[in-house]
C-alpha positions in Angstrom: 36.2 30.9 -37.3 37.7 33.7 -39.9 34.2 35.0 -41.7 37.0 37.1 -44.4 35.4 40.0 -46.5 31.1 39.2 -45.8 28.2 41.2 -47.8 26.1 43.1 -45.8 23.3 41.9 -43.7 19.8 41.2 -44.8 18.5 44.8 -43.9 20.6 46.1 -46.4 20.3 43.8 -49.8 18.1 43.2 -52.0 14.6 42.4 -50.7 14.1 39.1 -52.2 17.4 37.8 -51.3 16.4 36.5 -47.8 13.9 34.3 -49.3 16.3 33.4 -51.8 18.8 32.5 -49.6 16.3 30.0 -47.7 15.2 28.1 -50.7 18.9 27.6 -52.0 20.2 24.3 -52.4 20.0 23.3 -48.7 22.2 20.1 -49.6 25.4 21.4 -48.5 26.0 19.7 -45.0 24.0 16.8 -43.5 25.1 18.6 -40.0 21.2 19.4 -39.8 20.1 20.7 -36.5 17.8 23.1 -35.5 15.3 24.6 -32.7 12.0 23.3 -34.2 8.8 24.7 -32.9 5.3 22.2 -31.7 4.7 19.3 -34.0 1.0 19.1 -34.3 -0.7 16.3 -32.7 0.3 12.8 -33.7 -3.6 12.1 -34.4 -3.3 10.5 -37.3 -2.5 7.1 -35.6 -5.5 7.5 -33.8 -7.7 8.3 -35.9 -6.4 5.3 -38.0 -7.1 2.9 -34.9 -10.7 4.4 -34.6 -11.7 3.9 -38.3 -10.0 0.2 -38.2 -12.3 0.1 -34.9 -15.8 1.4 -36.8 -14.9 -0.6 -40.0 -17.8 -2.6 -42.1 -18.8 -5.6 -39.5 -19.9 -7.7 -42.3 -18.5 -11.8 -43.1 -14.6 -12.3 -41.6 -13.2 -9.0 -42.6 -15.5 -7.2 -40.0 -12.7 -6.6 -37.9 -9.8 -4.9 -40.5 -7.0 -6.2 -40.4 -7.0 -8.9 -37.4 -8.4 -11.3 -39.7 -5.1 -11.7 -41.7 -3.1 -12.9 -38.6 -6.2 -15.6 -36.5 -7.0 -18.4 -38.4 -8.7 -19.7 -35.5 -10.1 -16.3 -35.0 -11.7 -15.6 -38.0 -14.5 -13.9 -36.5 -17.0 -11.6 -37.5 -18.2 -10.3 -34.5 -21.3 -10.4 -35.8 -21.4 -13.7 -37.5 -19.7 -15.9 -35.3 -19.0 -18.6 -38.2 -16.8 -21.6 -38.3 -13.1 -21.1 -39.3 -13.9 -23.3 -42.2 -15.1 -21.2 -44.3 -12.4 -18.6 -43.9 -10.0 -18.6 -46.8 -7.5 -15.9 -45.3 -5.3 -16.4 -47.9 -7.6 -15.3 -50.8 -8.7 -12.3 -52.1 -12.2 -12.4 -50.8 -12.4 -12.3 -46.7 -14.9 -14.5 -46.1 -17.2 -17.5 -48.5 -19.7 -16.4 -46.6 -20.7 -13.3 -49.8 -22.9 -15.4 -52.3 -24.4 -14.5 -55.6 -28.2 -14.3 -55.0 -28.8 -17.6 -56.7 -31.4 -18.9 -54.3 -30.4 -22.8 -54.8 -26.9 -21.6 -53.3 -28.3 -19.6 -50.6 -31.1 -22.5 -50.1 -27.8 -25.4 -50.3 -25.7 -22.8 -48.1 -28.6 -22.9 -45.2 -28.7 -26.4 -45.3 -25.3 -26.8 -44.3 -24.9 -24.2 -41.7 -28.3 -25.9 -40.5 -26.4 -29.8 -40.2 -23.3 -28.3 -38.4 -25.1 -25.8 -36.2 -22.8 -23.2 -37.1 -25.0 -20.1 -36.5 -25.3 -18.9 -33.1 -27.8 -20.5 -30.4 -29.0 -23.0 -32.7 -31.5 -24.9 -31.1 -32.5 -28.4 -31.0 -35.1 -28.8 -33.5 -34.0 -29.3 -37.3 -36.5 -28.1 -38.8 -36.1 -24.2 -36.8 -32.4 -24.5 -37.4 -32.8 -24.2 -41.2 -35.3 -21.4 -40.8 -32.6 -19.4 -39.0 -29.7 -20.5 -41.2 -31.4 -18.9 -43.9 -31.9 -15.8 -42.2 -28.2 -15.8 -41.4 -27.3 -16.7 -44.8 -29.2 -13.6 -45.6 -27.4 -11.1 -42.9 -24.5 -12.8 -44.8 -25.5 -11.8 -48.3 -25.5 -8.4 -47.7 -29.9 -8.7 -47.4 -30.6 -7.2 -44.3 -34.1 -6.4 -44.7 -35.0 -9.1 -46.1 -33.4 -11.0 -43.3 -34.9 -9.8 -40.3 -38.5 -10.0 -42.2 -37.0 -13.9 -41.9 -36.5 -13.2 -38.1 -39.8 -11.2 -37.5 -41.5 -14.3 -39.4 -40.2 -16.3 -36.6 -40.0 -14.2 -33.9 -44.2 -13.8 -34.5 -44.6 -17.5 -34.1 -41.8 -17.6 -30.9 -41.0 -14.7 -29.4 -38.0 -16.0 -27.0 -36.5 -17.6 -30.0 -32.9 -16.4 -29.2 -30.9 -17.1 -32.3 -33.5 -15.4 -34.1 -33.8 -11.8 -31.6 -29.2 -12.2 -31.8 -29.5 -12.5 -35.4 -32.6 -9.8 -36.2 -30.0 -7.5 -33.9 -27.1 -8.0 -35.9 -29.1 -7.4 -39.2 -30.3 -4.1 -37.6 -26.1 -3.1 -36.9 -25.5 -4.1 -40.3 -28.0 -1.7 -42.1 -25.5 1.1 -40.8 -24.7 2.7 -37.4 -25.4 5.9 -39.3 -29.3 5.6 -38.9 -30.0 5.7 -34.8 -32.5 3.9 -35.3 -30.8 0.8 -36.4 -28.0 1.3 -34.0 -31.1 1.4 -31.2 -33.1 -1.4 -32.3 -29.7 -3.6 -32.7 -29.1 -2.4 -28.8 -32.7 -3.3 -27.5 -32.7 -6.8 -29.2 -28.9 -7.6 -27.7 -30.2 -6.3 -24.7 -32.9 -9.1 -24.9 -30.5 -11.9 -26.0 -28.5 -11.1 -22.4 -31.7 -11.1 -20.7 -32.6 -14.3 -21.5 -28.8 -15.7 -22.1 -26.6 -13.9 -19.5 -23.7 -16.0 -20.1 -22.5 -15.6 -23.4 -19.1 -13.5 -23.4 -20.0 -13.2 -27.7 -23.2 -11.4 -26.7 -21.7 -8.7 -24.9 -19.0 -8.3 -27.4 -21.4 -7.8 -30.1 -23.3 -4.9 -27.8 -20.0 -3.6 -27.0 -19.0 -3.5 -31.2 -22.5 -1.2 -31.3 -21.8 1.0 -28.6 -18.6 2.0 -29.3 -19.1 4.0 -32.3 -22.1 5.6 -30.9 -19.8 7.5 -28.2 -20.7 5.4 -25.6 -17.4 3.9 -25.1 -17.8 3.6 -20.8 -20.7 1.1 -21.4 -18.7 -0.8 -24.2 -15.9 -1.4 -22.0 -18.3 -2.7 -19.1 -19.8 -4.8 -21.5 -16.4 -6.1 -22.9 -15.3 -6.5 -18.9 -18.2 -8.4 -18.7 -17.2 -10.9 -21.6 -13.8 -11.1 -20.1 -15.5 -12.2 -16.8 -17.2 -15.4 -18.4 -14.0 -16.4 -21.0 -11.0 -14.3 -21.6 -9.7 -14.2 -24.6 -6.9 -12.5 -26.7 -9.4 -10.9 -28.9 -11.6 -9.6 -26.3 -8.3 -8.0 -24.1 -7.6 -6.6 -27.8 -10.6 -5.2 -28.3 -10.8 -3.7 -24.7 -7.4 -2.2 -24.6 -8.7 -0.7 -28.6 -11.5 1.4 -26.3 -9.4 2.0 -23.4 -6.5 3.7 -26.1 -9.7 5.9 -27.7 -10.5 6.7 -23.9 -6.9 8.1 -24.0 -6.4 5.9 -20.7 -3.1 4.4 -22.2 -2.1 3.0 -19.2 -4.6 0.3 -18.7 -4.6 0.0 -22.6 -0.8 -1.4 -21.9 -2.2 -4.2 -19.7 -5.1 -5.2 -22.1 -2.9 -5.6 -25.0 -0.1 -7.3 -22.7 -2.5 -9.7 -21.3 -4.0 -10.1 -25.1 -0.4 -10.5 -26.3 0.6 -13.4 -23.0 -2.7 -15.4 -24.2 -1.6 -15.6 -28.1 1.8 -13.6 -28.4 1.8 -13.9 -32.4 -0.4 -10.7 -32.9 1.8 -8.0 -34.6 -1.2 -5.6 -34.5 -1.8 -6.2 -31.0 1.9 -5.5 -30.0 1.8 -2.3 -33.1 -1.0 -1.4 -30.6 1.2 -1.9 -27.3 3.6 0.5 -28.8 1.1 2.7 -29.5 0.3 3.5 -26.0 3.9 3.6 -25.2 4.2 6.6 -27.7 1.1 8.4 -26.9 3.0 8.8 -23.3 6.0 10.0 -24.6 8.2 6.3 -24.1 9.1 7.0 -27.2 12.1 4.2 -26.7 9.8 1.5 -25.1 7.3 2.0 -28.6 10.4 1.7 -30.8 10.6 -1.5 -29.4 7.1 -2.4 -29.5 7.0 -1.5 -33.5 10.2 -3.5 -33.9 8.5 -6.3 -32.4 5.3 -6.2 -34.5 8.0 -6.3 -37.8 9.5 -9.6 -36.6 5.8 -10.9 -36.1 4.9 -9.5 -39.6 7.5 -8.6 -42.5 5.4 -6.3 -44.3 3.3 -4.4 -41.8 3.1 -1.4 -43.2 1.7 0.4 -40.2 4.3 -0.7 -38.4 7.3 0.6 -40.4 5.1 4.1 -40.2 4.3 4.3 -36.7 8.3 3.4 -36.1 9.0 6.3 -38.9 6.9 8.4 -36.4 8.2 7.4 -33.3 12.0 8.1 -34.4 11.0 11.8 -35.6 9.6 12.7 -32.4 13.3 11.7 -30.9 14.8 14.2 -34.0 16.0 11.0 -35.6 15.5 12.2 -39.0 17.6 9.2 -40.9 16.3 6.5 -39.2 12.5 8.0 -39.6 13.3 8.2 -43.3 14.4 4.9 -43.6 11.1 3.5 -42.0 9.0 5.8 -44.1 10.8 4.3 -46.9 9.9 0.7 -46.6 6.4 1.2 -46.0 6.1 3.2 -49.3 8.2 0.1 -50.7 5.5 -2.0 -49.2 3.1 0.4 -51.1 4.0 3.2 -52.5 0.3 4.5 -52.6 -0.6 4.6 -48.8 -1.5 7.8 -47.8 -1.0 8.4 -44.5 3.0 7.6 -45.0 3.0 9.7 -47.4 1.5 12.4 -45.4 3.5 11.8 -42.6 7.0 11.8 -44.3 5.8 15.0 -46.0 5.2 16.4 -42.6 8.5 15.3 -41.7 10.4 16.9 -44.6 8.5 20.3 -44.0 9.5 20.3 -40.6 13.0 19.4 -41.5 13.4 22.2 -44.0 13.3 20.2 -46.8 10.8 21.5 -48.8 10.8 20.3 -52.1 11.0 17.1 -51.0 7.9 17.5 -48.8 6.1 19.4 -51.7 6.9 16.0 -53.7 5.2 13.9 -50.8 2.0 16.0 -51.0 1.4 16.4 -54.3 1.2 12.3 -54.8 -0.6 12.4 -51.3 -3.3 14.7 -53.2 -3.3 12.0 -56.4 -4.3 9.5 -54.4 -6.8 11.5 -52.4 -7.6 14.8 -54.2 -9.7 16.3 -50.6 -6.9 14.9 -48.3 -6.5 18.8 -46.4 -3.7 17.8 -44.6 -2.1 17.3 -47.8 -3.9 20.3 -49.5 -3.2 22.9 -46.8 0.8 21.7 -46.3 1.3 22.2 -50.1 0.2 25.5 -49.9 1.8 26.1 -46.9 5.2 24.6 -48.9 4.7 27.1 -52.1 4.6 30.0 -49.8 7.9 28.9 -47.8 9.3 28.7 -51.5 8.1 31.9 -52.2 5.9 30.4 -55.0 2.8 32.1 -53.6 0.3 31.8 -56.8 0.5 28.3 -56.4 0.5 28.3 -52.7 -2.9 30.7 -52.5 -4.8 28.4 -54.8 -4.0 25.4 -52.5 -4.9 27.3 -49.7 -8.0 28.2 -51.7 -9.2 24.2 -52.1 -9.0 23.7 -47.9 -10.8 27.2 -47.5 -13.5 25.9 -50.4 -14.0 22.8 -48.1 -16.7 23.8 -45.4 -17.8 21.7 -42.6 -20.9 20.2 -42.9 -23.7 20.8 -40.4 -22.4 19.7 -37.0 -19.1 18.2 -38.3 -16.3 19.9 -36.4 -13.9 22.1 -38.7 -10.1 20.7 -39.2 -6.9 22.1 -37.6 -6.0 22.9 -41.3 -9.7 24.3 -42.1 -9.5 26.5 -38.6 -5.7 27.8 -40.0 -6.2 27.9 -43.7 -7.5 32.0 -43.5 -4.4 33.1 -41.8 -2.2 31.3 -43.9 -3.5 32.8 -47.2 -4.1 36.8 -45.3 -0.3 36.5 -44.3 0.8 35.2 -47.8 -0.9 38.3 -49.4 0.6 40.4 -47.6 3.9 39.0 -47.8 3.6 38.9 -51.5 2.9 42.4 -51.5 6.0 43.2 -50.0 8.2 40.7 -51.8 10.3 44.0 -53.4 10.2 46.1 -49.9 13.1 45.4 -47.6 12.5 43.8 -44.5 13.5 46.6 -42.6 10.7 49.1 -44.5 8.0 47.1 -43.1 6.6 45.5 -40.0 3.8 42.9 -39.5 3.4 44.2 -35.8 2.4 47.4 -36.8 0.5 46.5 -40.4 -1.5 43.6 -39.3 -5.3 44.4 -37.5 -4.9 43.8 -34.1 -7.6 41.5 -33.8 -6.1 39.3 -36.6 -3.2 38.6 -34.6 -5.3 37.9 -31.9 -7.4 35.7 -33.1 -4.4 34.0 -35.1 -2.2 34.0 -31.8 -4.7 32.4 -30.1 -5.5 29.2 -33.4 -9.5 30.9 -32.8 -11.8 30.3 -35.5 -12.0 33.3 -38.5 -14.5 35.0 -37.2 -13.3 38.7 -37.0 -15.6 41.5 -37.3 -15.2 44.3 -40.3 -12.1 42.5 -41.1 -11.2 44.2 -44.7 -9.0 41.6 -46.4 -5.4 41.8 -47.6 -5.3 42.5 -51.7 -4.8 40.0 -53.9 -1.6 38.9 -55.7 -0.2 42.0 -57.8 0.5 40.6 -61.8 3.9 42.8 -61.9 5.0 41.1 -58.3 6.6 38.0 -59.5 7.6 34.7 -57.6 10.5 34.0 -55.7 13.3 32.1 -58.1 15.0 29.2 -57.0 18.5 29.8 -56.9 21.1 26.7 -56.7 23.9 27.0 -54.0 26.9 27.2 -57.0 24.9 30.4 -59.0 26.1 32.5 -55.8 29.2 34.5 -55.7 32.1 33.3 -53.8 31.1 35.5 -50.4 27.8 34.7 -50.6 28.4 30.9 -50.3 31.0 31.5 -47.5 27.9 33.8 -46.1 25.4 30.9 -46.2 28.1 28.1 -45.0 29.1 30.5 -41.7 25.3 30.8 -41.3 24.6 27.2 -41.6 26.8 26.3 -39.0 26.2 28.9 -36.4 22.6 27.7 -37.0 23.4 24.2 -35.9 24.7 25.1 -32.6 21.2 26.0 -31.4 20.1 22.9 -32.0 18.3 21.3 -29.0 19.9 17.7 -28.3 16.3 16.3 -26.7 13.9 14.3 -28.0 10.5 16.1 -29.8 13.1 18.4 -31.6 13.3 17.8 -34.5 16.5 19.3 -36.7 15.6 21.8 -39.7 17.9 23.2 -41.4 16.1 25.8 -43.5 15.9 27.2 -39.6 19.0 26.9 -39.0 20.1 28.6 -42.3 17.7 31.8 -41.0 18.7 31.9 -37.7 22.5 31.7 -38.8 21.9 34.5 -40.8 20.1 36.4 -38.2 23.0 35.8 -35.7 25.1 37.7 -38.5 22.9 40.1 -39.0 22.5 41.2 -35.1 26.4 41.0 -35.0 26.7 43.5 -37.8 24.1 45.8 -36.1 25.1 45.3 -32.8 28.5 46.4 -33.9 27.4 49.5 -35.7 25.6 50.4 -32.4 29.0 50.6 -30.5 30.8 52.6 -33.1 27.6 55.3 -32.6 26.1 54.6 -36.5 22.5 54.3 -36.9 20.3 51.5 -38.1 17.5 51.2 -40.5 14.2 49.3 -38.7 10.9 49.5 -39.3 11.0 52.3 -41.8 13.4 54.4 -40.0 16.9 55.0 -39.4 17.7 55.9 -35.8 20.2 53.8 -32.8 19.7 50.4 -31.9 17.0 49.7 -29.3 17.4 46.3 -27.6 14.3 45.8 -29.4 15.3 46.3 -32.3 18.0 43.8 -31.9 15.7 41.0 -31.2 13.4 41.7 -33.8 15.9 41.1 -36.7 15.5 37.7 -35.8 12.3 37.9 -35.4 12.1 38.5 -39.0 14.0 35.7 -39.9 11.9 33.3 -37.6 9.2 34.6 -39.9 10.5 33.9 -43.3 11.6 30.4 -42.0 8.2 29.2 -41.7 5.2 31.4 -42.6 2.9 28.7 -40.5 3.5 30.1 -37.0 2.3 33.6 -36.0 5.7 35.1 -34.0 4.5 38.5 -32.7 5.6 40.9 -30.1 2.2 40.1 -27.5 2.4 44.0 -26.0 2.0 44.3 -29.7 -1.5 42.8 -29.3 -4.9 45.0 -28.5 -5.2 46.7 -25.1 -8.4 44.2 -24.4 -6.0 41.2 -24.9 -3.0 42.3 -22.8 -5.8 43.2 -20.1 -6.7 39.6 -20.1 -3.4 38.4 -19.9 -1.9 35.9 -23.1 -0.6 32.7 -22.0 2.1 31.1 -22.8 1.2 27.3 -22.0 2.9 24.4 -21.5 2.0 20.7 -20.3 4.7 18.7 -18.4 1.9 16.0 -17.5 -1.6 15.5 -19.0 -3.6 12.8 -17.5 -1.0 9.9 -19.1 0.9 12.0 -21.1 4.3 12.8 -20.6 6.3 15.7 -22.9 9.2 14.1 -23.0 10.9 17.6 -23.9 10.8 18.6 -20.5 11.9 15.7 -18.3 15.0 16.9 -17.4 13.5 19.4 -15.6 10.5 17.9 -13.5 13.1 16.8 -10.8 14.2 20.6 -10.5 10.4 21.9 -10.2 9.9 18.8 -8.2 12.6 20.5 -5.7 11.4 23.9 -6.3 7.7 23.1 -5.1 8.9 21.3 -2.3 11.1 24.3 -1.1 7.7 26.8 -1.6 5.7 24.2 0.3 7.8 24.1 3.1 7.9 28.1 3.3 4.6 28.9 3.3 4.0 25.6 5.9 6.8 27.4 7.8 4.8 30.7 7.6 1.4 29.4 8.2 1.7 26.0 10.0 4.7 26.3 12.1 3.8 23.1 14.8 3.2 20.8 11.4 6.3 21.6 9.8 8.0 18.6 10.3 5.3 16.5 9.5 4.9 18.2 5.9 9.2 17.8 5.9 8.9 14.4 6.2 6.1 13.9 4.0 7.6 15.6 1.3 11.0 13.9 1.8 8.9 10.5 0.9 7.7 11.9 -3.0 10.0 11.3 -5.7 7.8 12.1 -8.5 5.3 15.5 -9.2 2.4 13.0 -9.2 2.6 12.4 -5.6 2.3 15.8 -4.4 -1.3 16.1 -4.9 -2.3 13.9 -1.9 0.6 15.2 0.0 -1.0 18.9 0.0 -4.8 17.7 -0.1 -3.5 16.0 3.3 -2.0 19.0 5.4 -3.6 21.7 3.2 -7.9 21.7 3.7 -7.8 24.0 0.8 -6.6 21.9 -1.7 -9.2 20.1 -3.3 -8.5 20.0 -7.1 -4.9 21.2 -7.5 -3.2 23.6 -6.6 -0.3 26.4 -7.8 3.5 27.5 -6.9 5.0 31.1 -8.4 8.4 31.3 -9.4 9.6 35.2 -8.5 12.6 36.3 -10.8 14.9 38.8 -9.1 15.7 42.2 -10.4 19.0 43.3 -11.2 17.9 47.0 -11.7 16.1 47.6 -7.7 17.8 45.1 -5.8 15.3 43.2 -3.4 12.7 43.5 -6.1 11.2 40.2 -7.4 8.7 39.9 -10.9 6.7 36.9 -11.3 7.9 34.3 -12.9 6.2 31.5 -14.5 3.0 29.7 -12.7 3.1 26.2 -12.4 0.0 24.0 -12.1 -0.7 21.0 -10.3 -4.9 19.6 -10.9 -5.6 16.0 -10.4 -9.0 14.2 -11.2 -10.7 11.3 -8.8 -9.7 8.7 -11.2 -5.8 9.5 -10.5 -4.9 11.8 -13.4 -3.0 14.7 -13.2 -2.4 17.7 -15.2 1.3 19.4 -14.4 1.8 22.7 -16.5 3.9 26.1 -16.2 2.6 29.1 -17.7 3.5 32.7 -18.2 1.1 35.3 -18.1 1.9 38.3 -20.7 0.0 41.1 -18.8 0.4 44.7 -19.8 2.1 45.5 -16.2 4.4 42.7 -15.9 5.5 43.7 -19.6 6.3 47.0 -18.3 8.3 45.9 -15.5 10.5 43.4 -17.5 10.9 46.0 -20.4 11.9 48.6 -17.5 14.7 46.1 -16.5 16.0 45.1 -20.2 16.1 48.9 -20.6 18.2 49.5 -17.9 20.4 46.4 -19.0 20.3 47.3 -22.6 21.6 51.3 -21.6 24.7 49.6 -19.9 25.1 46.8 -22.7 25.6 49.5 -24.8 27.9 51.9 -22.8 30.6 49.4 -22.2 29.9 47.7 -25.6 31.5 51.4 -27.2 34.2 50.8 -24.2 35.5 47.7 -25.6 35.6 48.9 -29.4 38.5 51.3 -27.3 39.8 49.0 -25.3 41.6 45.7 -25.5 41.1 45.0 -21.7 39.7 41.1 -20.7 37.7 42.4 -17.8 35.1 44.8 -20.5 34.7 41.7 -22.5 33.6 39.6 -19.6 31.6 42.4 -18.2 29.9 43.0 -22.1 29.1 38.5 -22.1 27.3 38.8 -18.7 25.7 41.9 -19.4 24.1 39.5 -22.7 23.1 36.7 -20.6 21.2 38.8 -18.0 19.4 40.7 -20.9 18.6 37.8 -22.3 17.2 35.8 -19.1 14.4 38.6 -18.3 13.5 38.1 -22.1 13.5 34.6 -21.6 11.4 34.9 -18.5 9.2 37.2 -20.0 8.3 35.3 -22.8 7.0 38.5 -25.2 6.5 36.4 -28.6 3.5 34.1 -29.4 6.2 31.6 -30.8 10.0 30.9 -31.2 11.0 33.1 -28.6 13.5 30.6 -27.5 15.8 30.2 -30.5 15.5 34.5 -31.1 16.9 34.8 -28.0 19.8 32.3 -28.5 20.8 34.0 -32.1 20.8 37.6 -30.3 23.1 35.9 -27.7 25.3 34.5 -30.2 25.3 37.6 -32.3 26.0 40.1 -29.6 29.0 37.8 -28.1 30.3 37.8 -31.8 30.5 41.4 -31.7 31.9 41.4 -28.5 34.8 39.2 -30.3 33.6 36.0 -28.6 32.1 33.1 -30.2 30.0 30.2 -28.7 32.1 27.7 -29.9 30.0 24.4 -27.2 26.8 23.1 -28.3 23.7 23.6 -25.9 24.1 19.9 -23.6 21.9 17.1 -24.0 18.8 16.9 -22.4 19.2 21.0 -21.8 16.5 23.8 -22.8 18.2 27.3 -22.8 14.4 28.7 -22.0 13.9 26.7 -19.4 17.2 27.1 -17.9 16.8 30.5 -17.5 13.0 30.2 -15.9 14.2 27.7 -13.8 17.5 29.9 -12.5 17.5 31.6 -9.1 18.5 34.9 -11.1 20.6 36.0 -13.8 24.0 35.2 -12.2 22.9 32.4 -11.6 22.1 31.8 -16.0 25.0 33.1 -16.8 27.1 31.2 -14.8 24.7 27.9 -16.1 25.1 29.1 -19.7 29.2 29.9 -19.7 29.5 26.4 -19.0 28.4 24.9 -22.0 29.2 27.9 -24.6 33.2 27.4 -24.2 33.6 30.7 -25.5 36.3 31.6 -27.9 37.7 34.5 -29.6 35.9 35.6 -32.7 37.8 36.4 -36.3 35.8 38.6 -37.4 38.1 40.9 -39.3 37.2 42.3 -42.7 33.3 41.9 -42.0 31.6 44.9 -43.6 29.6 46.6 -41.3 
């Protein structure tokens, strides 16, 4: 790649240039690919499902959208009126809501009584007429009147089942937010069950009361009994929904499948079947189910919304955009779709488009915390601090009610506001002159990195916005000089080379550009260092050290997304360091598989097997053959725990295995790598996770290793500048990869270690005259390649196999 004459790196530009470059038009090339960080949990889908299950229970629309597709099951779970009462095509959900005209109420009651179209009708016509009146009152929303009517009848006939049932229904309809109503409803329904134990609808109805109260296991038991008495598509669907809410996605999937076998034309059941795949990380299967739901119901907004989210998780931006757009064509005011689309656009680096979605979302739902938070974040990321902090403050003012759990946005917003104030105050200060690791209070950084509630003693707020410091002005690409345009184009290309082609990593063109610029600045700084020139870092001019090299990339990563705390862990308060700071990744949690790391499951499984054999070889040599034979039959991580329990009495609920990282500096010495943990519960769910623990002692050992490698790298780099020997260039390349190998295994940052390290690799290699022309292979994650490699040489060999290094043409670059 020929760079020609290039503008100097960000450290010597005007302070605002880094912000301006990242908010410039990003539509140059749709090559958009970059390393994105963890997404927020996709709780919107689950919250919507939970909301539907707790929707109003009156009339035919009691089950929300179910009523649209089941004319034969127009089933208020409370009031099982005959389907002839339902008008599923009309605007009203069911003709049970009458005017308050007494004559009409009596007329409707007479019709119900004559046809016995209410639960537990009797053989007595007069009794049926009285019961029918009470049921019509319930259907009319006159619950207290209905309760009095049922109570009068029960005074005369205490075991009149229909009256007991109806009164229970009326109590439930009054509102389960009042625990007294819930308790009375449950009491009455339990009485009905004791008198008439073979009616599935009563068990189902009791489950409808129990589930919103959080008594899921009891509700499941009732639905299971109802299914035993009389299986139906509705009952399987209902039970599947509760299993889904309980995060038992495999069992929920079985129930939705049973429901679809009994009635295949159920778009909502098909949607929820897809969601059971989605939440287990089985994205392709989820997509197929969502498409099937759309075949059954072409205008199914929630299916398009879910399809868009599944494509987003796969990293297919175009397909996700198309699905979200189809949902909005059906309903341009669909708040959840606007919210999800906006968040996808933000994490794709399309801030201006994202902002439009958040603003529209807030027009429709002014108190939507997610959209309000993301609106503030988008403004700040674009350098528009006044509007950003105004939006953040609105989220801060939305205090949770007593006993109410604070939203994730509420917990995060004060950190964002304080950081936004800090950034605004330093807008006119060059990046080389300030450092948040030094400037921000230790407890603030510690709480922010750990996502803790903002409860910091004696915290002094950052100064408010100063009128003389103006926001960043938006710049069109065409407004830049040709050399800056070339710089941006080169940065976009370099950033795209860092993209992971793995499910879960959405391309982010903003991070492309930031890390591409970081690569160029690292290259320039390393070239100056090898030429014995000093660099300007954190307010000081000095010879560059290895941390300074990484700090260049760290600062670009921070600008790219101010929402994420990218902090050096060894700069945290001493108390936090002494306890250890864990970088934790769940690979399997219960039934949820983290698809990002699926490629490495087998590799980690083989490593665990080897460690188990080593352990038993040392502690149980006689039983080693039996252990080996048992392990040969294990092909999944989930099957390891029973084997460990069988051969090791100390293994109860789980076990851990530690990796080791061999030292280059001190042959034969090993450092702690990462810890693999496998635990299980009584019902067979497992937690399979990896974590690195950043203690002070471990950090010092890795720093000593990196110090020694950087010293060698600098010495050989200086020789390389004066020599054209091929062997010198290869030695420098191996030193760069070895140094970054230890950085990956140390994981010294709270966020973003992977993309930061790769940009340093690319920049340092360019300084040595080499350029990476190969993309990271599909399914590969560079940090995990380093963490699972047996040593630095093995990692260097693996990395070079895809890098396809070629000579970099950098003549004319200003250093």
